[in-house]
ROFI-281602 format. One record per atom (N, C-alpha, C): residue number from 1; x, y, z. Coordinates in steps of 0.001 Angstrom, whole numbers, plus 500000, padded with zeros to 6 digits. Example, Ala and Ser with C-alpha at 12.3 -4.5 7.8 and 13.67 -1.06 7.14 Angstrom:
<pt resi="1" X="513190" Y="494310" Z="507800"/>
<pt resi="1" X="512300" Y="495500" Z="507800"/>
<pt resi="1" X="513200" Y="496700" Z="507800"/>
<pt resi="2" X="512850" Y="497750" Z="507080"/>
<pt resi="2" X="513670" Y="498940" Z="507140"/>
<pt resi="2" X="512900" Y="500030" Z="507870"/>
***
This chain:
<pt resi="1" X="126344" Y="359901" Z="070430"/>
<pt resi="1" X="125143" Y="359961" Z="069489"/>
<pt resi="1" X="124327" Y="361011" Z="070020"/>
<pt resi="2" X="123872" Y="361997" Z="068850"/>
<pt resi="2" X="122876" Y="362979" Z="069312"/>
<pt resi="2" X="121512" Y="362541" Z="069274"/>
<pt resi="3" X="121044" Y="361309" Z="068869"/>
<pt resi="3" X="119813" Y="360879" Z="068654"/>
<pt resi="3" X="119537" Y="359520" Z="069009"/>
<pt resi="4" X="118593" Y="359183" Z="069731"/>
<pt resi="4" X="118252" Y="357735" Z="070133"/>
<pt resi="4" X="116682" Y="357525" Z="070104"/>
<pt resi="5" X="116510" Y="356278" Z="069743"/>
<pt resi="5" X="115129" Y="355869" Z="069665"/>
<pt resi="5" X="114814" Y="354730" Z="070493"/>
<pt resi="6" X="113637" Y="354843" Z="071243"/>
<pt resi="6" X="113165" Y="353746" Z="072128"/>
<pt resi="6" X="111756" Y="353431" Z="071743"/>
<pt resi="7" X="111453" Y="352168" Z="071638"/>
<pt resi="7" X="110122" Y="351717" Z="071441"/>
<pt resi="7" X="110019" Y="350282" Z="071953"/>
<pt resi="8" X="108875" Y="349788" Z="071889"/>
<pt resi="8" X="108596" Y="348468" Z="072320"/>
<pt resi="8" X="107270" Y="348087" Z="072793"/>
<pt resi="9" X="106942" Y="346953" Z="073202"/>
<pt resi="9" X="105586" Y="346493" Z="073596"/>
<pt resi="9" X="105640" Y="345618" Z="074852"/>
<pt resi="10" X="104593" Y="345870" Z="075644"/>
<pt resi="10" X="104745" Y="345129" Z="076948"/>
<pt resi="10" X="105401" Y="345634" Z="078054"/>
<pt resi="11" X="105241" Y="345193" Z="079206"/>
<pt resi="11" X="105921" Y="345878" Z="080507"/>
<pt resi="11" X="107423" Y="345755" Z="080371"/>
<pt resi="12" X="108172" Y="346834" Z="080859"/>
<pt resi="12" X="109764" Y="346709" Z="081048"/>
<pt resi="12" X="110010" Y="347448" Z="082376"/>
<pt resi="13" X="111182" Y="347250" Z="082757"/>
<pt resi="13" X="111711" Y="348095" Z="083834"/>
<pt resi="13" X="113268" Y="348286" Z="083479"/>
<pt resi="14" X="113638" Y="349455" Z="083623"/>
<pt resi="14" X="115197" Y="349905" Z="083493"/>
<pt resi="14" X="115889" Y="349664" Z="084581"/>
<pt resi="15" X="117126" Y="349166" Z="084465"/>
<pt resi="15" X="118022" Y="348994" Z="085661"/>
<pt resi="15" X="118461" Y="350282" Z="086179"/>
<pt resi="16" X="119116" Y="350307" Z="087422"/>
<pt resi="16" X="119484" Y="351546" Z="087945"/>
<pt resi="16" X="120659" Y="352114" Z="087013"/>
<pt resi="17" X="121449" Y="351342" Z="086572"/>
<pt resi="17" X="122525" Y="351743" Z="085744"/>
<pt resi="17" X="121933" Y="352461" Z="084275"/>
<pt resi="18" X="120940" Y="351776" Z="083842"/>
<pt resi="18" X="120265" Y="352304" Z="082593"/>
<pt resi="18" X="119640" Y="353763" Z="082859"/>
<pt resi="19" X="118828" Y="353744" Z="084038"/>
<pt resi="19" X="118410" Y="355004" Z="084351"/>
<pt resi="19" X="119337" Y="356049" Z="084555"/>
<pt resi="20" X="120408" Y="355802" Z="085193"/>
<pt resi="20" X="121452" Y="357028" Z="085445"/>
<pt resi="20" X="121938" Y="357217" Z="083902"/>
<pt resi="21" X="122183" Y="356408" Z="083199"/>
<pt resi="21" X="122468" Y="356546" Z="081677"/>
<pt resi="21" X="121719" Y="357500" Z="080877"/>
<pt resi="22" X="120566" Y="356976" Z="081053"/>
<pt resi="22" X="119539" Y="357858" Z="080286"/>
<pt resi="22" X="119520" Y="359366" Z="080845"/>
<pt resi="23" X="119419" Y="359475" Z="082174"/>
<pt resi="23" X="119242" Y="360671" Z="082699"/>
<pt resi="23" X="120655" Y="361554" Z="082239"/>
<pt resi="24" X="121888" Y="360977" Z="082328"/>
<pt resi="24" X="123107" Y="361567" Z="081734"/>
<pt resi="24" X="122954" Y="361950" Z="080451"/>
<pt resi="25" X="122587" Y="361053" Z="079437"/>
<pt resi="25" X="122529" Y="361306" Z="078358"/>
<pt resi="25" X="121630" Y="362538" Z="077734"/>
<pt resi="26" X="120424" Y="362602" Z="078375"/>
<pt resi="26" X="119451" Y="363747" Z="078189"/>
<pt resi="26" X="119914" Y="364963" Z="078733"/>
<pt resi="27" X="120472" Y="364876" Z="079852"/>
<pt resi="27" X="120957" Y="366080" Z="080600"/>
<pt resi="27" X="122250" Y="366584" Z="079921"/>
<pt resi="28" X="122859" Y="365985" Z="079137"/>
<pt resi="28" X="124235" Y="366370" Z="078581"/>
<pt resi="28" X="123873" Y="366706" Z="076821"/>
<pt resi="29" X="122633" Y="366844" Z="076627"/>
<pt resi="29" X="122392" Y="367143" Z="075349"/>
<pt resi="29" X="121890" Y="366135" Z="074275"/>
<pt resi="30" X="121669" Y="364871" Z="074823"/>
<pt resi="30" X="121150" Y="363995" Z="073858"/>
<pt resi="30" X="119752" Y="364176" Z="073725"/>
<pt resi="31" X="119208" Y="363417" Z="072698"/>
<pt resi="31" X="117685" Y="363647" Z="072375"/>
<pt resi="31" X="117024" Y="362044" Z="072172"/>
<pt resi="32" X="115912" Y="361902" Z="072857"/>
<pt resi="32" X="115251" Y="360439" Z="072767"/>
<pt resi="32" X="113994" Y="360815" Z="071929"/>
<pt resi="33" X="113674" Y="359806" Z="071147"/>
<pt resi="33" X="112419" Y="359823" Z="070585"/>
<pt resi="33" X="111787" Y="358401" Z="071016"/>
<pt resi="34" X="110636" Y="358397" Z="071677"/>
<pt resi="34" X="110222" Y="357167" Z="072193"/>
<pt resi="34" X="108700" Y="357069" Z="071906"/>
<pt resi="35" X="108175" Y="355905" Z="071411"/>
<pt resi="35" X="106739" Y="355676" Z="071290"/>
<pt resi="35" X="106636" Y="354012" Z="071693"/>
<pt resi="36" X="105366" Y="353861" Z="072070"/>
<pt resi="36" X="104760" Y="352787" Z="072386"/>
<pt resi="36" X="104487" Y="351969" Z="071167"/>
<pt resi="37" X="105164" Y="350829" Z="070945"/>
<pt resi="37" X="104931" Y="350081" Z="069613"/>
<pt resi="37" X="103307" Y="349527" Z="069725"/>
<pt resi="38" X="102755" Y="349478" Z="068622"/>
<pt resi="38" X="101306" Y="348993" Z="068614"/>
<pt resi="38" X="100582" Y="349574" Z="069773"/>
<pt resi="39" X="100655" Y="350946" Z="070052"/>
<pt resi="39" X="099858" Y="351575" Z="071198"/>
<pt resi="39" X="099886" Y="350705" Z="072491"/>
<pt resi="40" X="100831" Y="349956" Z="072727"/>
<pt resi="40" X="100834" Y="349160" Z="073767"/>
<pt resi="40" X="100600" Y="349981" Z="075072"/>
<pt resi="41" X="099572" Y="349754" Z="075725"/>
<pt resi="41" X="099403" Y="350234" Z="076916"/>
<pt resi="41" X="100301" Y="349937" Z="078155"/>
<pt resi="42" X="100742" Y="348622" Z="078092"/>
<pt resi="42" X="101612" Y="348193" Z="079385"/>
<pt resi="42" X="102980" Y="349011" Z="079012"/>
<pt resi="43" X="103511" Y="348979" Z="077764"/>
<pt resi="43" X="104772" Y="349751" Z="077475"/>
<pt resi="43" X="104605" Y="351312" Z="078003"/>
<pt resi="44" X="103441" Y="351818" Z="077572"/>
<pt resi="44" X="103212" Y="353190" Z="077886"/>
<pt resi="44" X="103101" Y="353522" Z="079469"/>
<pt resi="45" X="102647" Y="352745" Z="080148"/>
<pt resi="45" X="102758" Y="352786" Z="081800"/>
<pt resi="45" X="104026" Y="352544" Z="082249"/>
<pt resi="46" X="104755" Y="351572" Z="081687"/>
<pt resi="46" X="106086" Y="351447" Z="082107"/>
<pt resi="46" X="107228" Y="352506" Z="081674"/>
<pt resi="47" X="106994" Y="353152" Z="080584"/>
<pt resi="47" X="107916" Y="354177" Z="079964"/>
<pt resi="47" X="107357" Y="355433" Z="081124"/>
<pt resi="48" X="106238" Y="355585" Z="081178"/>
<pt resi="48" X="105986" Y="356944" Z="082236"/>
<pt resi="48" X="106572" Y="356693" Z="083567"/>
<pt resi="49" X="106276" Y="355549" Z="084070"/>
<pt resi="49" X="106970" Y="355281" Z="085384"/>
<pt resi="49" X="108423" Y="355542" Z="085282"/>
<pt resi="50" X="109164" Y="354947" Z="084434"/>
<pt resi="50" X="110488" Y="354972" Z="084304"/>
<pt resi="50" X="110933" Y="356478" Z="084232"/>
<pt resi="51" X="110290" Y="357293" Z="083443"/>
<pt resi="51" X="110686" Y="358698" Z="083029"/>
<pt resi="51" X="110581" Y="359447" Z="084482"/>
<pt resi="52" X="109329" Y="359122" Z="085197"/>
<pt resi="52" X="109056" Y="359797" Z="086410"/>
<pt resi="52" X="110160" Y="359316" Z="087411"/>
<pt resi="53" X="110574" Y="358080" Z="087395"/>
<pt resi="53" X="111810" Y="357904" Z="088314"/>
<pt resi="53" X="113016" Y="358371" Z="087956"/>
<pt resi="54" X="113377" Y="358785" Z="086708"/>
<pt resi="54" X="114530" Y="359389" Z="086444"/>
<pt resi="54" X="114389" Y="360808" Z="086515"/>
<pt resi="55" X="113373" Y="361448" Z="086364"/>
<pt resi="55" X="113062" Y="363023" Z="086481"/>
<pt resi="55" X="111913" Y="363355" Z="087221"/>
<pt resi="56" X="111949" Y="362907" Z="088650"/>
<pt resi="56" X="110635" Y="363166" Z="089381"/>
<pt resi="56" X="110286" Y="364645" Z="089337"/>
<pt resi="57" X="111016" Y="365444" Z="089296"/>
<pt resi="57" X="111004" Y="367000" Z="089289"/>
<pt resi="57" X="110466" Y="367531" Z="087997"/>
<pt resi="58" X="110406" Y="366821" Z="086988"/>
<pt resi="58" X="109995" Y="367306" Z="085535"/>
<pt resi="58" X="108774" Y="366320" Z="085064"/>
<pt resi="59" X="107932" Y="367117" Z="084404"/>
<pt resi="59" X="106677" Y="366456" Z="083591"/>
<pt resi="59" X="106867" Y="366598" Z="082217"/>
<pt resi="60" X="106396" Y="365478" Z="081801"/>
<pt resi="60" X="106214" Y="365470" Z="080291"/>
<pt resi="60" X="104991" Y="366377" Z="079976"/>
<pt resi="61" X="105024" Y="367239" Z="078971"/>
<pt resi="61" X="103813" Y="368085" Z="078686"/>
<pt resi="61" X="103594" Y="367863" Z="077027"/>
<pt resi="62" X="102407" Y="368218" Z="076835"/>
<pt resi="62" X="101824" Y="368076" Z="075328"/>
<pt resi="62" X="102382" Y="369235" Z="074616"/>
<pt resi="63" X="102947" Y="368698" Z="073432"/>
<pt resi="63" X="103509" Y="369715" Z="072484"/>
<pt resi="63" X="102545" Y="370385" Z="071715"/>
<pt resi="64" X="102292" Y="371419" Z="071591"/>
<pt resi="64" X="101171" Y="372123" Z="070635"/>
<pt resi="64" X="101472" Y="371963" Z="069301"/>
<pt resi="65" X="100455" Y="371944" Z="068481"/>
<pt resi="65" X="100697" Y="371764" Z="067013"/>
<pt resi="65" X="101246" Y="372874" Z="066394"/>
<pt resi="66" X="101284" Y="373935" Z="067140"/>
<pt resi="66" X="101929" Y="375313" Z="066393"/>
<pt resi="66" X="103371" Y="375339" Z="066804"/>
<pt resi="67" X="103911" Y="374289" Z="067540"/>
<pt resi="67" X="105281" Y="374453" Z="067897"/>
<pt resi="67" X="106106" Y="374085" Z="066652"/>
<pt resi="68" X="107389" Y="374746" Z="066637"/>
<pt resi="68" X="108299" Y="374451" Z="065342"/>
<pt resi="68" X="108490" Y="373157" Z="065063"/>
<pt resi="69" X="108725" Y="372189" Z="066073"/>
<pt resi="69" X="108747" Y="370844" Z="065707"/>
<pt resi="69" X="107972" Y="370229" Z="064734"/>
<pt resi="70" X="106767" Y="370788" Z="064501"/>
<pt resi="70" X="105724" Y="370264" Z="063471"/>
<pt resi="70" X="105977" Y="371042" Z="062217"/>
<pt resi="71" X="107006" Y="372004" Z="061946"/>
<pt resi="71" X="106909" Y="372764" Z="060980"/>
<pt resi="71" X="108496" Y="372898" Z="060497"/>
<pt resi="72" X="109324" Y="371937" Z="060720"/>
<pt resi="72" X="110784" Y="372049" Z="060289"/>
<pt resi="72" X="110955" Y="371726" Z="058887"/>
<pt resi="73" X="110319" Y="370761" Z="058407"/>
<pt resi="73" X="110372" Y="370135" Z="057145"/>
<pt resi="73" X="109124" Y="370109" Z="056433"/>
<pt resi="74" X="108119" Y="369227" Z="057171"/>
<pt resi="74" X="106742" Y="369296" Z="056665"/>
<pt resi="74" X="105994" Y="370227" Z="057642"/>
<pt resi="75" X="104787" Y="370887" Z="057044"/>
<pt resi="75" X="103893" Y="371428" Z="057873"/>
<pt resi="75" X="102827" Y="370362" Z="058299"/>
<pt resi="76" X="102969" Y="370123" Z="059440"/>
<pt resi="76" X="102010" Y="368936" Z="060239"/>
<pt resi="76" X="100967" Y="369851" Z="061077"/>
<pt resi="77" X="099645" Y="369587" Z="060728"/>
<pt resi="77" X="098867" Y="370248" Z="061537"/>
<pt resi="77" X="097797" Y="369453" Z="062292"/>
<pt resi="78" X="097969" Y="368126" Z="062227"/>
<pt resi="78" X="097294" Y="367065" Z="062729"/>
<pt resi="78" X="098084" Y="365778" Z="062788"/>
<pt resi="79" X="097841" Y="364997" Z="063889"/>
<pt resi="79" X="098387" Y="363693" Z="064076"/>
<pt resi="79" X="097281" Y="362652" Z="063723"/>
<pt resi="80" X="097529" Y="362152" Z="062603"/>
<pt resi="80" X="096398" Y="361068" Z="062169"/>
<pt resi="80" X="096703" Y="359747" Z="062556"/>
<pt resi="81" X="095600" Y="359113" Z="063130"/>
<pt resi="81" X="095682" Y="357585" Z="063605"/>
<pt resi="81" X="094966" Y="356689" Z="062878"/>
<pt resi="82" X="095525" Y="355568" Z="062717"/>
<pt resi="82" X="095026" Y="354513" Z="061875"/>
<pt resi="82" X="093501" Y="354222" Z="062156"/>
<pt resi="83" X="093334" Y="354070" Z="063450"/>
<pt resi="83" X="091843" Y="353758" Z="063787"/>
<pt resi="83" X="091087" Y="355077" Z="064154"/>
<pt resi="84" X="091502" Y="356307" Z="063938"/>
<pt resi="84" X="090726" Y="357495" Z="064112"/>
<pt resi="84" X="091057" Y="357905" Z="065660"/>
<pt resi="85" X="090444" Y="358986" Z="065825"/>
<pt resi="85" X="090557" Y="359552" Z="067253"/>
<pt resi="85" X="091707" Y="360748" Z="067226"/>
<pt resi="86" X="092074" Y="361359" Z="068174"/>
<pt resi="86" X="093196" Y="362356" Z="068152"/>
<pt resi="86" X="094361" Y="361985" Z="069104"/>
<pt resi="87" X="095481" Y="362342" Z="068711"/>
<pt resi="87" X="096771" Y="362214" Z="069470"/>
<pt resi="87" X="097396" Y="363596" Z="069560"/>
<pt resi="88" X="098421" Y="363336" Z="070524"/>
<pt resi="88" X="099349" Y="364474" Z="070618"/>
<pt resi="88" X="100750" Y="363794" Z="071043"/>
<pt resi="89" X="101638" Y="364580" Z="070698"/>
<pt resi="89" X="103056" Y="364266" Z="071296"/>
<pt resi="89" X="103303" Y="364931" Z="072460"/>
<pt resi="90" X="104195" Y="364374" Z="073483"/>
<pt resi="90" X="104551" Y="364935" Z="074780"/>
<pt resi="90" X="106010" Y="365179" Z="074537"/>
<pt resi="91" X="106467" Y="366121" Z="075252"/>
<pt resi="91" X="107832" Y="366423" Z="075468"/>
<pt resi="91" X="108447" Y="366753" Z="076853"/>
<pt resi="92" X="109652" Y="366350" Z="076866"/>
<pt resi="92" X="110360" Y="366675" Z="078248"/>
<pt resi="92" X="111324" Y="367813" Z="077911"/>
<pt resi="93" X="111317" Y="368777" Z="078846"/>
<pt resi="93" X="112336" Y="369970" Z="078669"/>
<pt resi="93" X="113397" Y="369898" Z="079839"/>
<pt resi="94" X="114565" Y="370178" Z="079504"/>
<pt resi="94" X="115584" Y="370511" Z="080212"/>
<pt resi="94" X="116236" Y="371904" Z="079903"/>
<pt resi="95" X="116327" Y="372784" Z="080795"/>
<pt resi="95" X="116659" Y="374055" Z="080572"/>
<pt resi="95" X="116273" Y="374667" Z="079365"/>
<pt resi="96" X="114751" Y="374635" Z="079304"/>
<pt resi="96" X="114211" Y="375200" Z="077959"/>
<pt resi="96" X="114348" Y="374594" Z="076645"/>
<pt resi="97" X="115007" Y="373366" Z="076744"/>
<pt resi="97" X="115160" Y="372601" Z="075500"/>
<pt resi="97" X="114337" Y="371322" Z="075588"/>
<pt resi="98" X="113594" Y="370940" Z="074492"/>
<pt resi="98" X="112927" Y="369652" Z="074400"/>
<pt resi="98" X="114107" Y="368657" Z="074180"/>
<pt resi="99" X="114138" Y="367591" Z="075186"/>
<pt resi="99" X="115358" Y="366817" Z="075013"/>
<pt resi="99" X="114613" Y="365229" Z="074720"/>
<pt resi="100" X="113290" Y="365269" Z="074722"/>
<pt resi="100" X="112575" Y="363878" Z="074639"/>
<pt resi="100" X="111293" Y="364274" Z="074110"/>
<pt resi="101" X="110937" Y="363377" Z="072828"/>
<pt resi="101" X="109589" Y="363522" Z="072519"/>
<pt resi="101" X="108835" Y="362125" Z="072736"/>
<pt resi="102" X="107764" Y="362009" Z="073195"/>
<pt resi="102" X="107053" Y="360768" Z="073414"/>
<pt resi="102" X="105720" Y="360675" Z="072790"/>
<pt resi="103" X="105384" Y="359540" Z="072259"/>
<pt resi="103" X="104018" Y="359289" Z="071546"/>
<pt resi="103" X="103470" Y="357904" Z="072224"/>
<pt resi="104" X="102297" Y="357941" Z="072770"/>
<pt resi="104" X="101611" Y="356709" Z="073311"/>
<pt resi="104" X="101252" Y="355818" Z="072278"/>
<pt resi="105" X="100918" Y="356422" Z="071121"/>
<pt resi="105" X="100598" Y="355845" Z="070016"/>
<pt resi="105" X="101811" Y="355545" Z="069154"/>
<pt resi="106" X="101835" Y="354415" Z="068417"/>
<pt resi="106" X="103316" Y="353996" Z="067739"/>
<pt resi="106" X="103553" Y="354984" Z="066653"/>
<pt resi="107" X="104796" Y="355422" Z="066628"/>
<pt resi="107" X="105355" Y="356169" Z="065433"/>
<pt resi="107" X="106274" Y="355401" Z="064667"/>
<pt resi="108" X="105869" Y="353994" Z="064561"/>
<pt resi="108" X="106697" Y="353078" Z="063808"/>
<pt resi="108" X="105885" Y="353148" Z="062294"/>
<pt resi="109" X="106709" Y="353126" Z="061106"/>
<pt resi="109" X="106216" Y="353126" Z="059787"/>
<pt resi="109" X="105406" Y="351671" Z="059332"/>
<pt resi="110" X="104255" Y="351686" Z="060180"/>
<pt resi="110" X="103557" Y="350185" Z="059814"/>
<pt resi="110" X="102812" Y="350370" Z="058538"/>
<pt resi="111" X="102663" Y="351563" Z="057998"/>
<pt resi="111" X="101849" Y="351620" Z="056763"/>
<pt resi="111" X="102756" Y="350980" Z="055687"/>
<pt resi="112" X="103919" Y="351012" Z="055801"/>
<pt resi="112" X="104790" Y="350451" Z="054682"/>
<pt resi="112" X="105287" Y="349227" Z="055072"/>
<pt resi="113" X="104968" Y="348503" Z="056323"/>
<pt resi="113" X="105581" Y="347181" Z="056778"/>
<pt resi="113" X="104764" Y="346131" Z="056147"/>
<pt resi="114" X="105629" Y="345121" Z="055629"/>
<pt resi="114" X="104856" Y="343729" Z="055149"/>
<pt resi="114" X="103925" Y="344050" Z="054151"/>
<pt resi="115" X="103994" Y="344884" Z="053258"/>
<pt resi="115" X="103037" Y="345132" Z="051992"/>
<pt resi="115" X="102896" Y="344012" Z="051365"/>
<pt resi="116" X="104076" Y="343171" Z="050948"/>
<pt resi="116" X="103878" Y="342100" Z="050135"/>
<pt resi="116" X="103037" Y="340910" Z="050922"/>
<pt resi="117" X="102777" Y="340943" Z="052000"/>
<pt resi="117" X="102054" Y="339930" Z="052839"/>
<pt resi="117" X="100580" Y="340427" Z="052748"/>
<pt resi="118" X="100191" Y="341472" Z="052275"/>
<pt resi="118" X="098754" Y="342081" Z="052203"/>
<pt resi="118" X="098379" Y="342703" Z="053616"/>
<pt resi="119" X="099221" Y="342896" Z="054342"/>
<pt resi="119" X="098896" Y="343659" Z="055590"/>
<pt resi="119" X="099715" Y="344802" Z="055706"/>
<pt resi="120" X="098909" Y="345924" Z="056438"/>
<pt resi="120" X="099506" Y="347182" Z="056458"/>
<pt resi="120" X="100332" Y="347473" Z="057696"/>
<pt resi="121" X="100313" Y="346457" Z="058642"/>
<pt resi="121" X="100721" Y="346616" Z="060070"/>
<pt resi="121" X="101643" Y="345325" Z="060094"/>
<pt resi="122" X="102925" Y="345591" Z="060908"/>
<pt resi="122" X="103803" Y="344459" Z="060937"/>
<pt resi="122" X="103361" Y="343701" Z="062329"/>
<pt resi="123" X="102453" Y="344052" Z="063031"/>
<pt resi="123" X="102505" Y="343374" Z="064280"/>
<pt resi="123" X="101118" Y="343531" Z="065094"/>
<pt resi="124" X="100238" Y="344324" Z="064720"/>
<pt resi="124" X="099371" Y="344597" Z="065756"/>
<pt resi="124" X="097912" Y="345161" Z="065352"/>
<pt resi="125" X="097239" Y="345351" Z="066406"/>
<pt resi="125" X="095924" Y="346107" Z="066165"/>
<pt resi="125" X="095781" Y="347359" Z="066690"/>
<pt resi="126" X="097143" Y="347846" Z="067045"/>
<pt resi="126" X="097146" Y="349507" Z="067657"/>
<pt resi="126" X="096885" Y="350423" Z="066857"/>
<pt resi="127" X="096512" Y="351621" Z="067480"/>
<pt resi="127" X="096181" Y="352847" Z="066676"/>
<pt resi="127" X="097489" Y="353647" Z="066284"/>
<pt resi="128" X="098123" Y="353053" Z="065445"/>
<pt resi="128" X="099543" Y="353657" Z="064920"/>
<pt resi="128" X="099168" Y="355079" Z="064385"/>
<pt resi="129" X="100284" Y="355736" Z="064337"/>
<pt resi="129" X="100279" Y="357084" Z="063682"/>
<pt resi="129" X="100338" Y="357095" Z="062181"/>
<pt resi="130" X="099365" Y="357421" Z="061333"/>
<pt resi="130" X="099509" Y="357226" Z="059825"/>
<pt resi="130" X="100518" Y="358081" Z="059226"/>
<pt resi="131" X="100683" Y="359419" Z="059632"/>
<pt resi="131" X="101677" Y="360137" Z="059105"/>
<pt resi="131" X="102917" Y="360288" Z="059920"/>
<pt resi="132" X="103371" Y="358973" Z="060491"/>
<pt resi="132" X="104586" Y="358955" Z="061252"/>
<pt resi="132" X="105873" Y="359413" Z="060340"/>
<pt resi="133" X="105848" Y="358949" Z="059108"/>
<pt resi="133" X="107336" Y="359371" Z="058290"/>
<pt resi="133" X="107417" Y="360804" Z="058382"/>
<pt resi="134" X="106450" Y="361537" Z="058238"/>
<pt resi="134" X="106596" Y="363182" Z="058273"/>
<pt resi="134" X="106895" Y="363457" Z="059561"/>
<pt resi="135" X="106168" Y="363032" Z="060575"/>
<pt resi="135" X="106529" Y="363490" Z="061853"/>
<pt resi="135" X="107770" Y="363196" Z="062366"/>
<pt resi="136" X="108365" Y="361824" Z="062052"/>
<pt resi="136" X="109641" Y="361404" Z="062481"/>
<pt resi="136" X="110685" Y="362202" Z="061661"/>
<pt resi="137" X="110521" Y="362626" Z="060599"/>
<pt resi="137" X="111571" Y="363510" Z="059731"/>
<pt resi="137" X="111628" Y="364828" Z="060529"/>
<pt resi="138" X="110496" Y="365338" Z="060948"/>
<pt resi="138" X="110401" Y="366610" Z="061394"/>
<pt resi="138" X="111122" Y="366670" Z="062985"/>
<pt resi="139" X="110809" Y="365645" Z="063637"/>
<pt resi="139" X="111456" Y="365309" Z="065098"/>
<pt resi="139" X="112942" Y="365300" Z="064742"/>
<pt resi="140" X="113357" Y="364382" Z="063835"/>
<pt resi="140" X="114843" Y="364270" Z="063717"/>
<pt resi="140" X="115500" Y="365637" Z="063397"/>
<pt resi="141" X="114851" Y="366289" Z="062577"/>
<pt resi="141" X="115374" Y="367698" Z="061840"/>
<pt resi="141" X="115468" Y="368542" Z="063146"/>
<pt resi="142" X="114464" Y="368702" Z="063783"/>
<pt resi="142" X="114339" Y="369689" Z="065056"/>
<pt resi="142" X="115413" Y="369367" Z="065929"/>
<pt resi="143" X="115574" Y="367962" Z="066536"/>
<pt resi="143" X="116528" Y="367636" Z="067362"/>
<pt resi="143" X="117790" Y="367983" Z="066896"/>
<pt resi="144" X="118221" Y="367605" Z="065654"/>
<pt resi="144" X="119582" Y="368021" Z="065262"/>
<pt resi="144" X="119766" Y="369759" Z="064953"/>
<pt resi="145" X="118877" Y="370482" Z="064949"/>
<pt resi="145" X="118968" Y="371846" Z="064707"/>
<pt resi="145" X="118642" Y="372760" Z="065731"/>
<pt resi="146" X="118243" Y="372390" Z="066841"/>
<pt resi="146" X="117670" Y="373154" Z="067978"/>
<pt resi="146" X="118475" Y="372714" Z="069246"/>
***
């Protein structure tokens, strides 16, 4: 599979076998899109710890808004958050290629979740990304074409 998604809430740890599998997957050309559901600080800390454990020699870095990832299908100039504030996506590169995109703010499409119940969010009070649909389309397209 060329594209995988990882999201969640709360603390977690990967097993040694899961760490090896993720390292192998990303090193062999796989792409991971990860985001903390509901802007979960615990999940964010766990994810960062796991990625550092898997790739201690690499660092996730901020992806500038001028990067082609933000301009593949939609021209995205800002990441809009539900409760305001600024956000940035982070990437992990291997051999000059982005193999993982990460957002500490949820990239789940909560704006359209559970509308019949009168709520715009399925789960939380997190600071979810409002333009997540366009961002996710761009990330998916970028991952499959670069």
